Residue, then its C-alpha position, 0 to 999 in steps of 0.5 A: m974228662a967223663k967222655l974219656v971215660s966213658k970210651t974207655y969203659g964202652e971200648a972195654l965191653f966192645e973188646v970183650a964182646v967181639e972176644s966172645g964170639e960172633g953175634k955177641t955184639v947184638q946180644l949184649m947191644e939189645e940187653i943194653r936197651g933193655i938195661r936202659g928201659i928197666l932204669a929209666e922205668n925206675p929212678e929210685f934203682d939210679s939214685l941207689m946206686k949214686h948215693p954216696a952214704i951207700p957203701k960201694h959193697e952194698k951197691l954190688q950186691v944190689v946188681k948182683n942181686v937184680f942182674r945175676g941170671r938175667i944177663s950175661d955174664e959178661l954184662e953183670n962183670f963190666l957192670e960191678i965193674i963200674v960200680s966197684k970203680e964208682r963210675y956208675g954215674d958214667l954208665d948211660a954214656a958208657f952204654t952209648y959208646f958201647i951202642d954205637r961202636v956196634k953200629e959201626q961195626q955193622r956198618i949201620g950210619v944214624a941220620y938225623v934229618t931236619t925239614a920245615v914240614e913232615l916227609t911222605v913216606g916215599q920222600k922219607n924212603a927216597v932220603e934214605a936210599r940216597l944216603l945208603e948210595t951215598s954214604g958205605y953204609r948198609r943200613m941207615e937208622m933215620h930220625y926225622v924232626v920237623e922244625p918250621a924254622i928252617i922254612g925249607g930244604m933239609i939239613i941232613r946230620i950223621g956222625d959229626r958231619v952236615v949237609d945243611s941246605s935249608v932256606r934259612t940258611k941261605i938267607d942267613g947267607l946272603t943277609k951276610q953277603l949284603l952287609q959286607i957290600q959298602l954303598g959308596 
């Protein structure tokens, strides 16, 4: 249910941004990143907005006092709708959905690469170049994780697609095959 709510609100914000003209999606994405930073630094604001004893009209006034004139009208209106519909708890997920849609529109891929050892800059550049060449994205946002448990090779995840060429996976596959062999 929460995923549906975040998709609905995130998509609505995306459509407003697209209708508002060229560059608005990028502007809103930057504003959202700024708001996320502010909210992360001020957890008491989050607690206030989620507190059930505080009336909706007071929460709306807080949003106006804090954000009016500091963010675009589209984003301020979005926040007011989220608060008035009592969906503040879904705000971060709606923001995530919006940012993902903007990246999709701009053909920016997000890749998570897991390796057993830290890659050199040259190796990272080669992985990124290969992903750009094979994926159809214009640009890649790369995230690297070192996980010694995979022993060697790498695991690449882009969205819901995973390419696992790790030694750990290969060993696990061989183990399964060996266990299936019936000794006579």
